Biopython code that builds the backbone (N, CA, C, O; Angstrom):
import numpy as np
from Bio.PDB.StructureBuilder import StructureBuilder

atoms = [
    (1, "MET", "N", (12.535, 27.504, 17.097)),
    (1, "MET", "CA", (12.440, 28.370, 15.955)),
    (1, "MET", "C", (11.349, 29.403, 16.253)),
    (1, "MET", "O", (10.301, 29.059, 16.801)),
    (2, "SER", "N", (11.584, 30.611, 15.909)),
    (2, "SER", "CA", (10.600, 31.658, 16.191)),
    (2, "SER", "C", (9.384, 31.492, 15.300)),
    (2, "SER", "O", (9.454, 30.864, 14.243)),
    (3, "ARG", "N", (8.265, 32.061, 15.738)),
    (3, "ARG", "CA", (7.027, 31.960, 14.953)),
    (3, "ARG", "C", (7.171, 32.654, 13.605)),
    (3, "ARG", "O", (6.627, 32.201, 12.597)),
    (4, "ARG", "N", (7.902, 33.744, 13.601)),
    (4, "ARG", "CA", (8.066, 34.500, 12.357)),
    (4, "ARG", "C", (8.865, 33.673, 11.335)),
    (4, "ARG", "O", (8.492, 33.605, 10.164)),
    (5, "LEU", "N", (9.949, 33.054, 11.776)),
    (5, "LEU", "CA", (10.757, 32.225, 10.886)),
    (5, "LEU", "C", (9.957, 31.014, 10.411)),
    (5, "LEU", "O", (10.040, 30.630, 9.245)),
    (6, "THR", "N", (9.189, 30.420, 11.306)),
    (6, "THR", "CA", (8.344, 29.292, 10.938)),
    (6, "THR", "C", (7.327, 29.710, 9.884)),
    (6, "THR", "O", (7.091, 28.975, 8.924)),
    (7, "ALA", "N", (6.733, 30.866, 10.051)),
    (7, "ALA", "CA", (5.746, 31.361, 9.092)),
    (7, "ALA", "C", (6.375, 31.605, 7.722)),
    (7, "ALA", "O", (5.727, 31.407, 6.694)),
    (8, "LEU", "N", (7.636, 32.035, 7.709)),
    (8, "LEU", "CA", (8.319, 32.285, 6.444)),
    (8, "LEU", "C", (8.743, 30.986, 5.756)),
    (8, "LEU", "O", (8.688, 30.886, 4.530)),
    (9, "LEU", "N", (9.162, 30.004, 6.532)),
    (9, "LEU", "CA", (9.662, 28.756, 5.960)),
    (9, "LEU", "C", (8.560, 27.759, 5.597)),
    (9, "LEU", "O", (8.753, 26.928, 4.710)),
    (10, "ALA", "N", (7.432, 27.829, 6.254)),
    (10, "ALA", "CA", (6.375, 26.834, 6.049)),
    (10, "ALA", "C", (5.963, 26.691, 4.580)),
    (10, "ALA", "O", (5.890, 25.561, 4.098)),
    (11, "PRO", "N", (5.688, 27.783, 3.840)),
    (11, "PRO", "CA", (5.294, 27.605, 2.439)),
    (11, "PRO", "C", (6.413, 26.978, 1.589)),
    (11, "PRO", "O", (6.136, 26.154, 0.718)),
    (12, "ALA", "N", (7.637, 27.353, 1.833)),
    (12, "ALA", "CA", (8.755, 26.800, 1.065)),
    (12, "ALA", "C", (8.906, 25.312, 1.342)),
    (12, "ALA", "O", (9.104, 24.520, 0.420)),
    (13, "LEU", "N", (8.813, 24.934, 2.609)),
    (13, "LEU", "CA", (8.925, 23.520, 2.957)),
    (13, "LEU", "C", (7.764, 22.713, 2.403)),
    (13, "LEU", "O", (7.960, 21.582, 1.957)),
    (14, "ALA", "N", (6.566, 23.265, 2.421)),
    (14, "ALA", "CA", (5.405, 22.561, 1.873)),
    (14, "ALA", "C", (5.604, 22.314, 0.387)),
    (14, "ALA", "O", (5.279, 21.234, -0.107)),
    (15, "GLY", "N", (6.126, 23.284, -0.323)),
    (15, "GLY", "CA", (6.398, 23.118, -1.750)),
    (15, "GLY", "C", (7.446, 22.053, -2.001)),
    (15, "GLY", "O", (7.332, 21.271, -2.946)),
    (16, "THR", "N", (8.466, 22.019, -1.161)),
    (16, "THR", "CA", (9.520, 21.013, -1.295)),
    (16, "THR", "C", (8.955, 19.615, -1.078)),
    (16, "THR", "O", (9.254, 18.697, -1.841)),
    (17, "PHE", "N", (8.137, 19.452, -0.036)),
    (17, "PHE", "CA", (7.548, 18.139, 0.234)),
    (17, "PHE", "C", (6.581, 17.737, -0.870)),
    (17, "PHE", "O", (6.527, 16.564, -1.239)),
    (18, "ALA", "N", (5.824, 18.678, -1.400)),
    (18, "ALA", "CA", (4.901, 18.369, -2.493)),
    (18, "ALA", "C", (5.672, 17.939, -3.735)),
    (18, "ALA", "O", (5.268, 16.993, -4.411)),
    (19, "ALA", "N", (6.765, 18.611, -4.044)),
    (19, "ALA", "CA", (7.583, 18.246, -5.204)),
    (19, "ALA", "C", (8.187, 16.863, -5.014)),
    (19, "ALA", "O", (8.244, 16.078, -5.960)),
    (20, "ALA", "N", (8.637, 16.556, -3.803)),
    (20, "ALA", "CA", (9.213, 15.239, -3.529)),
    (20, "ALA", "C", (8.152, 14.152, -3.672)),
    (20, "ALA", "O", (8.432, 13.082, -4.210)),
    (21, "ALA", "N", (6.946, 14.414, -3.198)),
    (21, "ALA", "CA", (5.869, 13.439, -3.318)),
    (21, "ALA", "C", (5.499, 13.234, -4.777)),
    (21, "ALA", "O", (5.246, 12.108, -5.204)),
    (22, "LEU", "N", (5.465, 14.317, -5.544)),
    (22, "LEU", "CA", (5.148, 14.225, -6.959)),
    (22, "LEU", "C", (6.219, 13.440, -7.695)),
    (22, "LEU", "O", (5.898, 12.618, -8.554)),
    (23, "ALA", "N", (7.479, 13.676, -7.379)),
    (23, "ALA", "CA", (8.576, 12.954, -8.028)),
    (23, "ALA", "C", (8.523, 11.469, -7.695)),
    (23, "ALA", "O", (8.993, 10.646, -8.480)),
    (24, "ALA", "N", (7.961, 11.113, -6.549)),
    (24, "ALA", "CA", (7.884, 9.722, -6.136)),
    (24, "ALA", "C", (6.669, 9.021, -6.741)),
    (24, "ALA", "O", (6.476, 7.827, -6.511)),
    (25, "THR", "N", (5.844, 9.741, -7.513)),
    (25, "THR", "CA", (4.673, 9.152, -8.135)),
    (25, "THR", "C", (5.075, 8.490, -9.454)),
    (25, "THR", "O", (5.541, 9.173, -10.365)),
    (26, "PRO", "N", (4.904, 7.186, -9.568)),
    (26, "PRO", "CA", (5.282, 6.518, -10.810)),
    (26, "PRO", "C", (4.294, 6.815, -11.933)),
    (26, "PRO", "O", (3.105, 7.023, -11.691)),
    (27, "THR", "N", (4.802, 6.833, -13.161)),
    (27, "THR", "CA", (3.966, 7.046, -14.331)),
    (27, "THR", "C", (4.345, 6.045, -15.420)),
    (27, "THR", "O", (5.464, 5.535, -15.461)),
    (28, "ILE", "N", (3.379, 5.780, -16.300)),
    (28, "ILE", "CA", (3.599, 4.942, -17.477)),
    (28, "ILE", "C", (2.995, 5.677, -18.666)),
    (28, "ILE", "O", (1.824, 6.055, -18.643)),
    (29, "VAL", "N", (3.795, 5.876, -19.697)),
    (29, "VAL", "CA", (3.326, 6.521, -20.927)),
    (29, "VAL", "C", (3.663, 5.586, -22.089)),
    (29, "VAL", "O", (4.789, 5.101, -22.192)),
    (30, "VAL", "N", (2.691, 5.334, -22.959)),
    (30, "VAL", "CA", (2.911, 4.515, -24.146)),
    (30, "VAL", "C", (2.766, 5.427, -25.362)),
    (30, "VAL", "O", (1.739, 6.079, -25.547)),
    (31, "THR", "N", (3.814, 5.461, -26.189)),
    (31, "THR", "CA", (3.831, 6.335, -27.361)),
    (31, "THR", "C", (4.159, 5.529, -28.607)),
    (31, "THR", "O", (5.230, 4.926, -28.660)),
    (32, "PRO", "N", (3.292, 5.489, -29.608)),
    (32, "PRO", "CA", (1.916, 5.967, -29.579)),
    (32, "PRO", "C", (1.052, 5.001, -28.769)),
    (32, "PRO", "O", (1.431, 3.849, -28.561)),
    (33, "ASN", "N", (-0.088, 5.464, -28.320)),
    (33, "ASN", "CA", (-0.946, 4.569, -27.533)),
    (33, "ASN", "C", (-1.916, 3.789, -28.423)),
    (33, "ASN", "O", (-2.694, 2.976, -27.925)),
    (34, "GLU", "N", (-1.875, 4.031, -29.742)),
    (34, "GLU", "CA", (-2.547, 3.206, -30.739)),
    (34, "GLU", "C", (-1.497, 2.796, -31.762)),
    (34, "GLU", "O", (-0.816, 3.649, -32.331)),
    (35, "VAL", "N", (-1.361, 1.496, -31.998)),
    (35, "VAL", "CA", (-0.290, 1.001, -32.859)),
    (35, "VAL", "C", (-0.796, -0.175, -33.692)),
    (35, "VAL", "O", (-1.587, -0.991, -33.220)),
    (36, "HIS", "N", (-0.333, -0.246, -34.922)),
    (36, "HIS", "CA", (-0.662, -1.389, -35.770)),
    (36, "HIS", "C", (0.194, -2.584, -35.367)),
    (36, "HIS", "O", (1.342, -2.433, -34.949)),
    (37, "ARG", "N", (-0.387, -3.773, -35.500)),
    (37, "ARG", "CA", (0.349, -5.004, -35.212)),
    (37, "ARG", "C", (1.657, -4.997, -36.000)),
    (37, "ARG", "O", (1.688, -4.573, -37.155)),
    (38, "GLY", "N", (2.730, -5.464, -35.376)),
    (38, "GLY", "CA", (4.031, -5.524, -36.032)),
    (38, "GLY", "C", (4.844, -4.252, -35.919)),
    (38, "GLY", "O", (5.998, -4.228, -36.346)),
    (39, "HIS", "N", (4.279, -3.193, -35.358)),
    (39, "HIS", "CA", (4.995, -1.924, -35.200)),
    (39, "HIS", "C", (5.486, -1.765, -33.762)),
    (39, "HIS", "O", (5.154, -2.568, -32.890)),
    (40, "THR", "N", (6.276, -0.725, -33.527)),
    (40, "THR", "CA", (6.875, -0.536, -32.209)),
    (40, "THR", "C", (6.177, 0.562, -31.417)),
    (40, "THR", "O", (5.557, 1.468, -31.973)),
    (41, "VAL", "N", (6.299, 0.446, -30.106)),
    (41, "VAL", "CA", (5.852, 1.478, -29.177)),
    (41, "VAL", "C", (6.992, 1.769, -28.215)),
    (41, "VAL", "O", (7.834, 0.910, -27.954)),
    (42, "ARG", "N", (7.010, 2.964, -27.703)),
    (42, "ARG", "CA", (7.950, 3.350, -26.646)),
    (42, "ARG", "C", (7.167, 3.422, -25.349)),
    (42, "ARG", "O", (6.132, 4.086, -25.279)),
    (43, "VAL", "N", (7.656, 2.744, -24.327)),
    (43, "VAL", "CA", (7.038, 2.779, -23.001)),
    (43, "VAL", "C", (8.027, 3.483, -22.092)),
    (43, "VAL", "O", (9.171, 3.051, -21.955)),
    (44, "HIS", "N", (7.583, 4.571, -21.468)),
    (44, "HIS", "CA", (8.495, 5.388, -20.666)),
    (44, "HIS", "C", (7.730, 6.073, -19.551)),
    (44, "HIS", "O", (6.500, 6.058, -19.516)),
    (45, "GLY", "N", (8.480, 6.674, -18.644)),
    (45, "GLY", "CA", (7.837, 7.398, -17.557)),
    (45, "GLY", "C", (8.775, 7.602, -16.391)),
    (45, "GLY", "O", (9.995, 7.499, -16.519)),
    (46, "ALA", "N", (8.179, 7.891, -15.252)),
    (46, "ALA", "CA", (8.916, 8.089, -14.003)),
    (46, "ALA", "C", (8.789, 6.829, -13.169)),
    (46, "ALA", "O", (7.701, 6.270, -13.037)),
    (47, "ALA", "N", (9.898, 6.387, -12.611)),
    (47, "ALA", "CA", (9.930, 5.135, -11.851)),
    (47, "ALA", "C", (9.565, 5.323, -10.387)),
    (47, "ALA", "O", (9.748, 4.405, -9.587)),
    (48, "GLY", "N", (9.059, 6.476, -10.025)),
    (48, "GLY", "CA", (8.656, 6.697, -8.641)),
    (48, "GLY", "C", (9.845, 6.636, -7.712)),
    (48, "GLY", "O", (10.840, 7.325, -7.938)),
    (49, "GLY", "N", (9.767, 5.837, -6.684)),
    (49, "GLY", "CA", (10.846, 5.744, -5.706)),
    (49, "GLY", "C", (11.921, 4.732, -6.041)),
    (49, "GLY", "O", (12.793, 4.480, -5.209)),
    (50, "CYS", "N", (11.896, 4.145, -7.221)),
    (50, "CYS", "CA", (12.921, 3.164, -7.583)),
    (50, "CYS", "C", (14.246, 3.862, -7.875)),
    (50, "CYS", "O", (14.271, 4.817, -8.652)),
    (51, "PRO", "N", (15.327, 3.420, -7.285)),
    (51, "PRO", "CA", (16.613, 4.093, -7.476)),
    (51, "PRO", "C", (17.224, 3.843, -8.853)),
    (51, "PRO", "O", (16.906, 2.861, -9.524)),
    (52, "ALA", "N", (18.094, 4.741, -9.250)),
    (52, "ALA", "CA", (18.820, 4.605, -10.517)),
    (52, "ALA", "C", (19.510, 3.254, -10.570)),
    (52, "ALA", "O", (20.085, 2.795, -9.584)),
    (53, "GLY", "N", (19.445, 2.628, -11.731)),
    (53, "GLY", "CA", (20.067, 1.327, -11.925)),
    (53, "GLY", "C", (19.128, 0.160, -11.709)),
    (53, "GLY", "O", (19.400, -0.941, -12.186)),
    (54, "ASP", "N", (18.013, 0.375, -10.993)),
    (54, "ASP", "CA", (17.045, -0.705, -10.796)),
    (54, "ASP", "C", (16.345, -1.025, -12.116)),
    (54, "ASP", "O", (16.371, -0.230, -13.056)),
    (55, "GLN", "N", (15.732, -2.176, -12.168)),
    (55, "GLN", "CA", (15.009, -2.611, -13.354)),
    (55, "GLN", "C", (13.513, -2.402, -13.161)),
    (55, "GLN", "O", (12.956, -2.763, -12.124)),
    (56, "VAL", "N", (12.865, -1.816, -14.169)),
    (56, "VAL", "CA", (11.412, -1.696, -14.206)),
    (56, "VAL", "C", (10.915, -2.817, -15.113)),
    (56, "VAL", "O", (11.397, -2.973, -16.235)),
    (57, "THR", "N", (9.964, -3.586, -14.633)),
    (57, "THR", "CA", (9.336, -4.628, -15.429)),
    (57, "THR", "C", (7.985, -4.107, -15.881)),
    (57, "THR", "O", (7.123, -3.793, -15.060)),
    (58, "LEU", "N", (7.803, -4.015, -17.203)),
    (58, "LEU", "CA", (6.562, -3.524, -17.801)),
    (58, "LEU", "C", (5.795, -4.712, -18.353)),
    (58, "LEU", "O", (6.344, -5.516, -19.106)),
    (59, "LEU", "N", (4.531, -4.822, -17.980)),
    (59, "LEU", "CA", (3.725, -5.994, -18.287)),
    (59, "LEU", "C", (2.526, -5.640, -19.160)),
    (59, "LEU", "O", (1.816, -4.673, -18.883)),
    (60, "SER", "N", (2.302, -6.424, -20.214)),
    (60, "SER", "CA", (1.114, -6.244, -21.039)),
    (60, "SER", "C", (0.903, -7.490, -21.895)),
    (60, "SER", "O", (1.860, -8.066, -22.412)),
    (61, "ARG", "N", (-0.325, -7.888, -22.038)),
    (61, "ARG", "CA", (-0.652, -9.021, -22.910)),
    (61, "ARG", "C", (-0.480, -8.635, -24.379)),
    (61, "ARG", "O", (-0.561, -9.500, -25.251)),
    (62, "ALA", "N", (-0.245, -7.350, -24.670)),
    (62, "ALA", "CA", (0.029, -6.903, -26.045)),
    (62, "ALA", "C", (1.477, -7.173, -26.443)),
    (62, "ALA", "O", (1.785, -7.219, -27.635)),
    (63, "PHE", "N", (2.367, -7.352, -25.477)),
    (63, "PHE", "CA", (3.794, -7.519, -25.750)),
    (63, "PHE", "C", (4.112, -8.942, -26.225)),
    (63, "PHE", "O", (3.296, -9.854, -26.095)),
    (64, "SER", "N", (5.298, -9.101, -26.768)),
    (64, "SER", "CA", (5.808, -10.415, -27.140)),
    (64, "SER", "C", (5.997, -11.262, -25.882)),
    (64, "SER", "O", (6.346, -10.750, -24.818)),
    (65, "ALA", "N", (5.762, -12.559, -26.024)),
    (65, "ALA", "CA", (5.934, -13.473, -24.888)),
    (65, "ALA", "C", (7.375, -13.966, -24.756)),
    (65, "ALA", "O", (7.628, -14.937, -24.045)),
    (66, "ALA", "N", (8.325, -13.309, -25.432)),
    (66, "ALA", "CA", (9.733, -13.717, -25.332)),
    (66, "ALA", "C", (10.215, -13.651, -23.886)),
    (66, "ALA", "O", (11.037, -14.465, -23.466)),
    (67, "HIS", "N", (9.707, -12.687, -23.127)),
    (67, "HIS", "CA", (10.011, -12.560, -21.696)),
    (67, "HIS", "C", (8.675, -12.463, -20.972)),
    (67, "HIS", "O", (7.730, -11.848, -21.468)),
    (68, "GLU", "N", (8.609, -13.066, -19.812)),
    (68, "GLU", "CA", (7.373, -13.041, -19.037)),
    (68, "GLU", "C", (7.658, -12.783, -17.568)),
    (68, "GLU", "O", (8.757, -13.035, -17.073)),
    (69, "PHE", "N", (6.651, -12.278, -16.889)),
    (69, "PHE", "CA", (6.674, -12.160, -15.441)),
    (69, "PHE", "C", (5.318, -12.666, -14.964)),
    (69, "PHE", "O", (4.282, -12.122, -15.347)),
    (70, "ALA", "N", (5.319, -13.690, -14.140)),
    (70, "ALA", "CA", (4.094, -14.302, -13.610)),
    (70, "ALA", "C", (3.132, -14.688, -14.733)),
    (70, "ALA", "O", (1.917, -14.548, -14.594)),
    (71, "GLY", "N", (3.684, -15.176, -15.847)),
    (71, "GLY", "CA", (2.861, -15.637, -16.949)),
    (71, "GLY", "C", (2.346, -14.553, -17.881)),
    (71, "GLY", "O", (1.580, -14.842, -18.800)),
    (72, "VAL", "N", (2.756, -13.299, -17.656)),
    (72, "VAL", "CA", (2.316, -12.183, -18.496)),
    (72, "VAL", "C", (3.524, -11.688, -19.297)),
    (72, "VAL", "O", (4.603, -11.514, -18.732)),
    (73, "PRO", "N", (3.357, -11.455, -20.618)),
    (73, "PRO", "CA", (4.461, -10.922, -21.411)),
    (73, "PRO", "C", (5.020, -9.640, -20.790)),
    (73, "PRO", "O", (4.272, -8.800, -20.288)),
    (74, "ALA", "N", (6.357, -9.507, -20.834)),
    (74, "ALA", "CA", (7.004, -8.385, -20.159)),
    (74, "ALA", "C", (8.200, -7.877, -20.947)),
    (74, "ALA", "O", (8.829, -8.621, -21.699)),
    (75, "VAL", "N", (8.505, -6.597, -20.764)),
    (75, "VAL", "CA", (9.753, -5.999, -21.237)),
    (75, "VAL", "C", (10.381, -5.300, -20.037)),
    (75, "VAL", "O", (9.707, -5.009, -19.049)),
    (76, "HIS", "N", (11.674, -5.035, -20.138)),
    (76, "HIS", "CA", (12.399, -4.463, -19.008)),
    (76, "HIS", "C", (13.102, -3.173, -19.422)),
    (76, "HIS", "O", (13.532, -3.020, -20.565)),
    (77, "ALA", "N", (13.208, -2.260, -18.478)),
    (77, "ALA", "CA", (13.922, -0.997, -18.688)),
    (77, "ALA", "C", (14.701, -0.681, -17.421)),
    (77, "ALA", "O", (14.304, -1.087, -16.329)),
    (78, "ARG", "N", (15.807, 0.040, -17.557)),
    (78, "ARG", "CA", (16.606, 0.466, -16.403)),
    (78, "ARG", "C", (16.207, 1.870, -15.993)),
    (78, "ARG", "O", (15.905, 2.717, -16.833)),
    (79, "VAL", "N", (16.209, 2.102, -14.696)),
    (79, "VAL", "CA", (15.931, 3.433, -14.165)),
    (79, "VAL", "C", (17.175, 4.278, -14.362)),
    (79, "VAL", "O", (18.272, 3.876, -13.974)),
    (80, "GLY", "N", (17.008, 5.449, -14.962)),
    (80, "GLY", "CA", (18.121, 6.355, -15.211)),
    (80, "GLY", "C", (18.455, 7.216, -14.003)),
    (80, "GLY", "O", (17.810, 7.120, -12.959)),
    (81, "ALA", "N", (19.460, 8.048, -14.156)),
    (81, "ALA", "CA", (19.965, 8.888, -13.065)),
    (81, "ALA", "C", (18.908, 9.836, -12.508)),
    (81, "ALA", "O", (18.970, 10.202, -11.335)),
    (82, "HIS", "N", (17.947, 10.236, -13.324)),
    (82, "HIS", "CA", (16.934, 11.193, -12.863)),
    (82, "HIS", "C", (15.592, 10.530, -12.581)),
    (82, "HIS", "O", (14.572, 11.211, -12.473)),
    (83, "GLY", "N", (15.587, 9.201, -12.461)),
    (83, "GLY", "CA", (14.378, 8.486, -12.073)),
    (83, "GLY", "C", (13.465, 8.082, -13.208)),
    (83, "GLY", "O", (12.383, 7.547, -12.965)),
    (84, "GLY", "N", (13.873, 8.326, -14.449)),
    (84, "GLY", "CA", (13.052, 7.938, -15.587)),
    (84, "GLY", "C", (13.468, 6.599, -16.158)),
    (84, "GLY", "O", (14.545, 6.088, -15.847)),
    (85, "TYR", "N", (12.623, 6.039, -16.982)),
    (85, "TYR", "CA", (12.932, 4.786, -17.681)),
    (85, "TYR", "C", (12.340, 4.889, -19.083)),
    (85, "TYR", "O", (11.428, 5.682, -19.318)),
    (86, "SER", "N", (12.857, 4.091, -20.009)),
    (86, "SER", "CA", (12.346, 4.078, -21.372)),
    (86, "SER", "C", (12.787, 2.796, -22.061)),
    (86, "SER", "O", (13.925, 2.353, -21.905)),
    (87, "VAL", "N", (11.873, 2.207, -22.826)),
    (87, "VAL", "CA", (12.184, 1.018, -23.620)),
    (87, "VAL", "C", (11.268, 1.024, -24.841)),
    (87, "VAL", "O", (10.127, 1.481, -24.776)),
    (88, "THR", "N", (11.779, 0.517, -25.937)),
    (88, "THR", "CA", (10.984, 0.355, -27.151)),
    (88, "THR", "C", (10.756, -1.128, -27.364)),
    (88, "THR", "O", (11.668, -1.935, -27.186)),
    (89, "THR", "N", (9.540, -1.489, -27.746)),
    (89, "THR", "CA", (9.220, -2.892, -27.989)),
    (89, "THR", "C", (8.306, -3.014, -29.199)),
    (89, "THR", "O", (7.508, -2.122, -29.487)),
    (90, "ARG", "N", (8.435, -4.123, -29.895)),
    (90, "ARG", "CA", (7.608, -4.383, -31.083)),
    (90, "ARG", "C", (6.398, -5.221, -30.670)),
    (90, "ARG", "O", (6.528, -6.232, -29.979)),
    (91, "ILE", "N", (5.230, -4.780, -31.106)),
    (91, "ILE", "CA", (4.012, -5.553, -30.869)),
    (91, "ILE", "C", (3.993, -6.689, -31.906)),
    (91, "ILE", "O", (4.148, -6.425, -33.098)),
    (92, "PRO", "N", (3.809, -7.923, -31.483)),
    (92, "PRO", "CA", (3.829, -9.037, -32.432)),
    (92, "PRO", "C", (2.805, -8.856, -33.560)),
    (92, "PRO", "O", (1.693, -8.380, -33.332)),
    (93, "ALA", "N", (3.196, -9.241, -34.772)),
    (93, "ALA", "CA", (2.316, -9.105, -35.938)),
    (93, "ALA", "C", (1.051, -9.956, -35.797)),
    (93, "ALA", "O", (0.028, -9.646, -36.406)),
    (94, "ALA", "N", (1.113, -11.015, -35.006)),
    (94, "ALA", "CA", (-0.043, -11.896, -34.818)),
    (94, "ALA", "C", (-0.942, -11.476, -33.654)),
    (94, "ALA", "O", (-1.946, -12.134, -33.384)),
    (95, "ARG", "N", (-0.591, -10.384, -32.959)),
    (95, "ARG", "CA", (-1.383, -9.963, -31.794)),
    (95, "ARG", "C", (-2.793, -9.584, -32.241)),
    (95, "ARG", "O", (-2.958, -8.886, -33.241)),
    (96, "HIS", "N", (-3.797, -10.033, -31.516)),
    (96, "HIS", "CA", (-5.181, -9.704, -31.845)),
    (96, "HIS", "C", (-5.419, -8.209, -31.637)),
    (96, "HIS", "O", (-4.964, -7.636, -30.646)),
    (97, "PRO", "N", (-6.125, -7.586, -32.561)),
    (97, "PRO", "CA", (-6.478, -6.180, -32.361)),
    (97, "PRO", "C", (-7.355, -6.051, -31.117)),
    (97, "PRO", "O", (-8.165, -6.929, -30.818)),
    (98, "GLY", "N", (-7.183, -4.959, -30.408)),
    (98, "GLY", "CA", (-7.999, -4.729, -29.223)),
    (98, "GLY", "C", (-7.352, -3.760, -28.263)),
    (98, "GLY", "O", (-6.311, -3.166, -28.545)),
    (99, "ARG", "N", (-7.993, -3.618, -27.129)),
    (99, "ARG", "CA", (-7.512, -2.712, -26.083)),
    (99, "ARG", "C", (-6.756, -3.519, -25.033)),
    (99, "ARG", "O", (-7.232, -4.544, -24.546)),
    (100, "TYR", "N", (-5.570, -3.026, -24.700)),
    (100, "TYR", "CA", (-4.709, -3.660, -23.710)),
    (100, "TYR", "C", (-4.305, -2.605, -22.694)),
    (100, "TYR", "O", (-4.521, -1.411, -22.905)),
    (101, "SER", "N", (-3.729, -3.043, -21.611)),
    (101, "SER", "CA", (-3.170, -2.098, -20.652)),
    (101, "SER", "C", (-1.724, -2.485, -20.362)),
    (101, "SER", "O", (-1.315, -3.630, -20.557)),
    (102, "VAL", "N", (-0.968, -1.508, -19.895)),
    (102, "VAL", "CA", (0.433, -1.719, -19.515)),
    (102, "VAL", "C", (0.543, -1.370, -18.035)),
    (102, "VAL", "O", (0.126, -0.293, -17.611)),
    (103, "SER", "N", (1.099, -2.276, -17.263)),
    (103, "SER", "CA", (1.366, -2.020, -15.845)),
    (103, "SER", "C", (2.859, -2.177, -15.622)),
    (103, "SER", "O", (3.591, -2.571, -16.530)),
    (104, "ALA", "N", (3.308, -1.870, -14.418)),
    (104, "ALA", "CA", (4.748, -1.933, -14.145)),
    (104, "ALA", "C", (5.011, -2.289, -12.692)),
    (104, "ALA", "O", (4.173, -2.093, -11.812)),
    (105, "ARG", "N", (6.211, -2.821, -12.477)),
    (105, "ARG", "CA", (6.702, -3.121, -11.134)),
    (105, "ARG", "C", (8.174, -2.778, -11.053)),
    (105, "ARG", "O", (8.889, -2.777, -12.056)),
    (106, "CYS", "N", (8.605, -2.493, -9.857)),
    (106, "CYS", "CA", (10.013, -2.199, -9.605)),
    (106, "CYS", "C", (10.268, -2.397, -8.117)),
    (106, "CYS", "O", (9.437, -2.041, -7.282)),
    (107, "GLY", "N", (11.408, -2.959, -7.798)),
    (107, "GLY", "CA", (11.763, -3.121, -6.393)),
    (107, "GLY", "C", (10.819, -4.019, -5.625)),
    (107, "GLY", "O", (10.674, -3.865, -4.412)),
    (108, "GLY", "N", (10.166, -4.966, -6.311)),
    (108, "GLY", "CA", (9.287, -5.900, -5.621)),
    (108, "GLY", "C", (7.860, -5.441, -5.465)),
    (108, "GLY", "O", (7.043, -6.163, -4.893)),
    (109, "GLY", "N", (7.528, -4.238, -5.967)),
    (109, "GLY", "CA", (6.162, -3.746, -5.826)),
    (109, "GLY", "C", (5.604, -3.202, -7.123)),
    (109, "GLY", "O", (6.349, -2.822, -8.027)),
    (110, "ASN", "N", (4.277, -3.170, -7.205)),
    (110, "ASN", "CA", (3.596, -2.627, -8.371)),
    (110, "ASN", "C", (3.596, -1.105, -8.345)),
    (110, "ASN", "O", (3.574, -0.498, -7.274)),
    (111, "PHE", "N", (3.621, -0.486, -9.527)),
    (111, "PHE", "CA", (3.507, 0.976, -9.623)),
    (111, "PHE", "C", (2.133, 1.438, -9.147)),
    (111, "PHE", "O", (2.010, 2.520, -8.573)),
    (112, "GLY", "N", (1.103, 0.631, -9.380)),
    (112, "GLY", "CA", (-0.247, 1.036, -8.990)),
    (112, "GLY", "C", (-0.931, 1.908, -10.035)),
    (112, "GLY", "O", (-1.986, 2.482, -9.764)),
    (113, "VAL", "N", (-0.351, 2.016, -11.217)),
    (113, "VAL", "CA", (-0.966, 2.763, -12.310)),
    (113, "VAL", "C", (-0.918, 1.897, -13.566)),
    (113, "VAL", "O", (-0.124, 0.960, -13.653)),
    (114, "ARG", "N", (-1.767, 2.215, -14.529)),
    (114, "ARG", "CA", (-1.804, 1.517, -15.813)),
    (114, "ARG", "C", (-1.883, 2.542, -16.929)),
    (114, "ARG", "O", (-2.348, 3.664, -16.730)),
    (115, "ALA", "N", (-1.422, 2.138, -18.107)),
    (115, "ALA", "CA", (-1.527, 2.974, -19.294)),
    (115, "ALA", "C", (-2.262, 2.192, -20.369)),
    (115, "ALA", "O", (-2.051, 0.987, -20.505)),
    (116, "PRO", "N", (-3.117, 2.851, -21.132)),
    (116, "PRO", "CA", (-3.842, 2.142, -22.194)),
    (116, "PRO", "C", (-2.983, 1.963, -23.444)),
    (116, "PRO", "O", (-2.111, 2.780, -23.741)),
    (117, "LEU", "N", (-3.249, 0.878, -24.166)),
    (117, "LEU", "CA", (-2.597, 0.598, -25.436)),
    (117, "LEU", "C", (-3.611, -0.080, -26.325)),
    (117, "LEU", "O", (-4.194, -1.098, -25.951)),
    (118, "ARG", "N", (-3.824, 0.479, -27.501)),
    (118, "ARG", "CA", (-4.766, -0.118, -28.456)),
    (118, "ARG", "C", (-3.980, -0.669, -29.633)),
    (118, "ARG", "O", (-3.203, 0.048, -30.263)),
    (119, "VAL", "N", (-4.186, -1.945, -29.926)),
    (119, "VAL", "CA", (-3.527, -2.600, -31.060)),
    (119, "VAL", "C", (-4.523, -2.627, -32.216)),
    (119, "VAL", "O", (-5.656, -3.089, -32.077)),
    (120, "LEU", "N", (-4.068, -2.120, -33.356)),
    (120, "LEU", "CA", (-4.888, -2.036, -34.557)),
    (120, "LEU", "C", (-4.468, -3.106, -35.554)),
    (120, "LEU", "O", (-3.364, -3.640, -35.460)),
    (121, "THR", "N", (-5.337, -3.424, -36.507)),
    (121, "THR", "CA", (-5.008, -4.418, -37.538)),
    (121, "THR", "C", (-3.960, -3.899, -38.478)),
    (121, "THR", "O", (-3.562, -4.602, -39.407)),
]
sb = StructureBuilder()
sb.init_structure("model")
sb.init_model(0)
sb.init_chain("A")
sb.init_seg("    ")
for serial, (resi, resn, name, xyz) in enumerate(atoms, 1):
    if name == "N":
        sb.init_residue(resn, " ", resi, " ")
    sb.init_atom(name, np.array(xyz, "f"), 0.0, 1.0, " ", f" {name:<3s}", serial, name[0])
structure = sb.get_structure()
């Protein structure tokens, strides 16, 4: 490839690789991030490199213990066609008020990020 063509393509390729890396970064968003006991929250975000159809396991001691992963209450969401996931869950009415965190795993690995969740009386 000529130097001139390389010089023209380099910025475009760098942007493409940066966008791909950003899309592969997992995120967790809790809405609202402050909730009264007995109310619902939506947990959503980008599943990083997890393919569409895979299951995201979201973990928090604030969640109901109806489902668990490694002894921690969990809820599950499916990765959509564009790499996002979303699930709504009810915080148990008996949950102690306090600060909790939400983590996630998919495809056998942790997302490596956490989201805050505050449970109010």
